[in-house]
C-alpha angles and dihedrals in degrees: 000000000000092000090051092052090048092053091046091052092048089052089048091049097048093039093056090041090058094044095047092041090059098037094046097050092098090060088075086075094048130073118288091255090068092054091047091053091051091050090049090052091049091051091051091051091052091048089053088053091051090053098043100038105028100023090232119150120208126211128193114206131185097024088144089063095060109113119237096229131057116306142165118246116206115185121210114216 
């Protein structure tokens, strides 16, 4: 069952990646804010897939510590 859910999520991920990749091409001609909104929407769609298909909840911590200006994010994994 877990393998099936994994394959379904991979199909969901790549399907939306293809759809958004084509639909969001015009944002290259628009200001950066438009592209950032599209990327945020794509991330939300993927998070919905994680919840519905894989039953994985996501949690964002420390949002209040994000600086207002430019910064470099380095993830530890």
